[in-house]
LOBA-420954 format. One record per residue (C-alpha): residue in three letters; x, y, z. Coordinates in steps of 0.02 Angstrom, whole numbers, padded with zeros to 5 digits, always signed. Each point is the difference from the previous one (the first is absolute). Layout:
% residues N
alaXYZ ...
This chain:
% residues 299
met+13509+12222-01028 thr+00078-00172-00007 asp-00106-00157+00018 phe+00100-00046+00155 leu-00029+00167+00084 thr-00184-00010-00045 lys-00008-00170+00084 ile+00084+00066+00157 leu-00115+00151+00011 glu-00157-00104-00022 ala+00057-00115+00139 lys+00046+00149+00109 arg-00172+00080-00017 ala-00083-00164+00049 glu+00121-00025+00145 thr-00026+00177+00064 ala-00190-00017-00009 ala+00011-00160+00101 arg+00110+00083+00131 ala-00119+00147+00012 ala-00145-00120+00027 arg+00091-00076+00149 arg+00059+00166+00072 ser-00093+00158-00042 leu+00078+00153-00079 ser-00057+00106+00146 asp+00092-00113+00123 val+00160+00001-00102 arg-00010+00187-00026 arg-00024+00031+00186 glu+00153-00106+00039 ala+00105+00085-00135 glu-00045+00174+00062 ala+00046-00048+00178 met+00176-00055-00045 pro+00150+00100+00061 pro+00092+00106-00131 pro+00091-00101-00133 arg+00188+00001-00022 ser+00049+00120-00138 phe+00031-00096-00160 ala+00051+00159-00092 asp+00135+00039+00128 ala+00075-00172-00030 leu+00035+00048-00181 val+00120+00118-00087 phe-00029+00127-00138 arg+00166-00015-00089 pro+00147-00109+00053 ser+00168+00079+00034 pro+00159-00059+00085 ala-00042+00110+00149 gly-00175-00071+00014 phe-00164+00095+00008 ser-00003+00165+00090 gly-00122+00142+00018 ala-00186+00007-00029 pro-00072-00063-00164 pro-00057+00128-00129 gly-00167+00074+00051 ser+00014-00047+00184 ser+00052+00105+00148 ala+00104-00025+00154 asn-00153-00010+00112 gly-00052-00163-00082 asn-00138+00065-00116 ser+00034-00135-00128 pro-00100-00036-00158 phe+00015-00185+00036 pro-00145-00097+00080 gly+00062-00106+00143 lys+00126+00127+00060 ile-00025+00035+00184 pro-00032+00186+00026 gly+00145+00084+00087 gly+00124-00134-00052 ala+00158+00065-00081 pro+00048-00073-00169 ala+00133-00134+00003 ser+00174+00074+00003 thr+00110-00150+00035 gly+00020-00176-00062 pro+00062-00082-00159 pro-00027+00088-00167 ile-00080-00160-00068 arg-00165-00055+00077 ile-00059-00180-00017 ile-00182-00050+00025 ala+00025-00185+00032 glu-00144-00114-00041 ile-00073-00146+00095 lys-00076-00113-00131 arg-00041-00182+00026 ala-00033-00052-00180 ser-00030+00058-00177 pro-00130-00066-00122 ser+00133-00051-00125 lys+00136-00068+00115 gly-00096-00070+00147 pro+00071+00007+00177 leu+00153+00112+00012 arg+00056-00039+00177 pro-00089-00151+00077 asp+00059+00041+00176 leu-00047+00184-00009 asp-00039+00078+00168 pro-00056+00181-00028 ala+00064+00064+00167 asp+00171-00082-00018 leu+00019+00058-00179 ala-00054+00177+00047 arg+00133+00007+00136 ala+00133-00065-00119 tyr-00044+00131-00130 val+00007+00141+00127 arg+00165-00060+00072 gly+00066+00010-00178 gly-00057+00180-00016 ala-00172-00009-00082 ala-00088+00168+00014 ala-00175-00074-00012 leu-00090-00163-00034 ser-00127-00056-00128 val-00110-00147+00048 leu-00101-00099-00128 thr-00170-00030+00080 asp-00087-00084-00147 gly-00043-00180+00043 pro-00063-00090-00155 phe+00142+00048-00117 phe+00145+00046+00115 gly-00031-00100+00159 gly-00002+00154+00112 ser-00118+00071+00129 leu-00027+00148+00114 asp+00070-00109+00138 asp+00168+00008-00090 leu-00009+00190+00001 ile-00046+00006+00184 ala+00141-00119+00048 ala+00129+00097-00103 arg-00051+00171+00064 asn+00000-00057+00181 ala+00177-00064-00021 val+00085+00159-00065 pro-00005+00190+00018 val-00006+00046-00186 pro-00157+00042-00102 val-00091-00143-00086 leu-00093+00003-00166 arg-00150-00110-00034 lys+00030-00068-00175 asp-00159-00071-00074 phe-00125+00032-00138 leu-00108+00135+00079 val-00168+00024-00084 ser-00109+00069+00141 asp+00000+00119+00146 tyr-00026-00151+00112 gln+00176-00061-00034 ile+00075+00170+00040 tyr-00088+00007+00168 glu+00050-00181+00027 ala+00182+00041-00033 arg+00003+00142+00128 ala-00094-00107+00127 ala+00136-00132-00020 gly+00136+00130+00032 ala+00058+00035-00178 asp+00091+00165-00022 ala-00023+00003-00189 val-00097-00087-00137 leu+00031-00040-00182 leu-00121+00071-00129 ile+00021-00067-00177 val-00056+00122-00135 arg-00035-00139-00124 ala-00114-00090+00123 val-00121+00142+00040 ser-00092+00146-00079 pro+00067+00177+00016 ala-00153+00043+00105 phe+00038-00139+00123 leu+00184+00046+00006 arg-00041+00181+00040 asp-00123-00050+00137 ala+00122-00130+00069 leu+00137+00130+00014 thr-00118+00114+00094 leu-00046-00141+00119 cys+00183-00043+00028 glu+00036+00180+00044 ala-00144+00001+00125 leu+00070-00158+00080 arg+00178+00069-00010 leu+00049-00149-00105 ala+00132+00023-00133 ala-00045-00062-00174 leu+00127-00074-00119 val-00084+00024-00169 glu+00064-00126-00126 val+00017+00038-00185 his+00071-00094-00149 asp+00005+00130-00138 glu-00019+00183-00045 ala-00189-00002-00011 glu-00018-00078+00173 leu+00124+00125+00070 glu-00102+00144-00069 thr-00157-00073+00081 ala+00088-00021+00167 leu+00064+00179-00002 asp-00169+00069-00052 cys-00079-00091+00148 gly+00124+00077+00121 ala+00119-00145+00034 gln+00152+00052+00101 ile+00101-00162+00006 met+00020-00083-00169 gly+00044-00183-00017 val+00069-00040-00173 asn-00020-00185-00035 asn+00128-00065-00123 arg-00103-00155-00037 asn-00098-00009-00163 leu-00169-00071+00053 lys-00029-00072-00173 thr+00163-00097-00015 phe+00052+00000+00185 glu+00176+00045-00056 thr+00091+00135+00097 ser+00103+00144-00067 leu+00084+00139+00097 glu-00029+00110-00152 thr-00174+00035+00067 ser+00069+00086+00155 leu+00135+00087-00101 arg-00130+00066-00123 leu-00130+00059+00126 arg+00119+00079+00126 ser+00014+00162-00099 leu-00190+00016-00009 ile-00026-00003+00189 pro-00001+00173+00080 glu+00141+00038+00120 asp-00121+00023+00144 arg-00061-00181-00013 leu+00086-00154+00065 met+00040-00146-00115 val+00024-00183+00040 ala+00067-00123-00130 glu-00083-00171+00007 ser+00035-00171-00076 gly+00149-00067-00096 leu+00128+00062+00127 arg+00123-00138+00039 asp+00171+00067+00047 arg+00109+00151+00031 ser+00027+00033-00185 asp-00187+00023-00024 ile-00006+00120+00148 gln+00148+00101-00066 arg-00079+00013-00172 leu-00156+00080+00073 val+00094+00106+00126 ser+00089+00079-00148 val-00163+00084-00053 gly-00050+00054+00175 ile-00102-00149+00064 gly+00037-00047+00180 asn-00150-00104+00057 phe-00019-00183-00047 leu-00134-00128+00040 ile+00082-00171-00012 gly-00084-00166+00033 glu+00044-00166-00078 ser+00189+00015+00000 leu+00000+00044+00186 val-00128-00131+00050 arg+00100-00135-00089 ala+00169+00057+00068 asp+00092-00121+00114 asp+00037+00147+00114 pro-00133+00136-00022 glu+00086+00115+00125 ala+00163-00003-00097 ala-00093+00018-00165 val-00084+00161+00058 arg+00161+00066+00074 ala+00091-00024-00164 leu-00132+00099-00095 val-00006+00142+00126 ala+00189+00015-00008 thr+00003+00018-00189 pro+00130+00135-00040 ile-00070+00162-00068 pro+00116+00103-00110 glu+00025+00182+00041 ala-00107+00114-00107 
């Protein structure tokens, strides 16, 4: 684990303990369990991109909506229309290395712009100390649009998962490198109970094996090397063939333009979580639209 990630996780544990002291776990759990069903994060994604788009039920599911994916509303049919490329557009106020990314950022306005451009889902950074975000950003974004919203944070306790659902999140990020396999397994079980989807983030083969062993259904492959902070699409290209066909994959980090998207589409990746380049864009709506409209060659 990198020194920087260690620093973030130590701060996150202290922050979560302080939040739990102000508002009890039982109160947050009660609120989370009383929430209406989440929007289906899995249905916003695609198994393999094709010029005709995604059609039919995913492998292992059935037409009556018995999906293996937590967060899928029972009885809901799998997505059958829409673009073959699915963008999870990120709302991110700042980064530890680059500072503020969009000083005038309004989460609701940015969410609406992303969705007008064709974003299939949103990711909202809710970490405050390092990324300038908050759960208020997630609430504002989700209230502004009809698509599912992911809470992106460094989750190290059940409290944060209940907190995410209580705030309206439809999915959460779980980072394999940040937690033990035992916690990851329990967290996935809790997400399923709350009908939250879990995007399980990995950086290499060993982490992917852990994620699969723990039962992860939606794999996020982060192209960023946490030791050097450099990004390389080779990570997604390498790990794609190791992910079973009945699991969803999302490529994360280092995606800047249509050529990057086309490179990954060529190996069967159709879901992309993109943050900084969209946040910084002069016209975020047009930036998303350009990515969604990336041409896909016939197989």
